[in-house]
N, C-alpha and C positions, 0 to 999 in steps of 0.2 A: 504494500500500500504506500502510495506517495501522494502527498497533497490531498489526502482523504479519498483518493481514487484507487480502485483495485485494477490491476492489469490482468486480464484473463486471456490465455491463449490455449487453444486445443489443436493438436496436430490434425484432427479430422477437418477442422475449419480451414486450415491452411491447404490441405489437400483439395477441398472443394473450390477454394479460391484459385488454386493453380489450374484445376480442370476448367473452371469458367474462363480464365484468361486464355488458355489454349484454344478453347472453342471459339471465343470471340475473335482472336487473332486469325483463325482460319475461316472466319465468316459464318460460323455455325452458332449464331446467337440463339436460335430456337433450342439448341441443346444446353446453352448456358442459363437460360431463364429458369427452368425447373431446378437446376442446382442452386441458383440464387434464392428461389422461393423456400427450399428446404433449409438452406443456411440461415436465411432471415428468420425463419421460424425457430430454429435452434438458438440463434443469437438472442432473440426476443425473450426466450425463457431464462437466459443467463445474464444478459447485460441490459443496461439502461440506454447505452449509446455505443456506437462503433465508429471508428475512424477508417475511412476508405482512402488508401494511399496509392491507388493505381487508377489512372485515368481510363484505362480500358474498361473498368468495371462500371463506369457511368452508364453504359449502354443498358445494363440490367438493373442497377440500383435505383434509377430514377423511376422505375415502373410503380412501385408500391413502397410506402414508408411507414404505414401505420404501425403503432405499437413499438417502434424502435427509432431512436434518434440517430440519424446517419450524418456524420460530419465528413464532408468532402474536403480533403486536405488541399487539393489543387484549387478549389474555389476559395478556401480560406487564404491561401497564398496570394491568389489574384486580388482579392479584396485588400489584403495588407499592402500589396505593392501600389495599388491605386490610391489608397489612403495616404501612404507615405509620399507619393508623388504630389498629391493634392496639398498636403501639409507643407512640402517644400516649395511648391508653386506659390502658396499663400505667403510664405515668408519672403520669397524672392520679390513678390509684387510690392512689398513694403519697403524695399531697399532702393533708394534713388540711384540711377546709373550716371 
């Protein structure tokens, strides 16, 4: 436990993720969706939230999110970059040239 949060990892979850990624990369999204549905169900029984750190998985994870908080790390990074840029732009506008 760190910062009041538990890190939970199961090898079966990683295996499912690896299978989903392989299916997605070969264009077999229809095979990845049922894997995601089962994984999402398993995760919802164990976790309050999950972090998705692979952009390939967005193809299936955007379908249904009920009963599980999904944090998309690439979306978080994109928001942080835009916010940083905007804050730097605001500071630059206040400086006379």
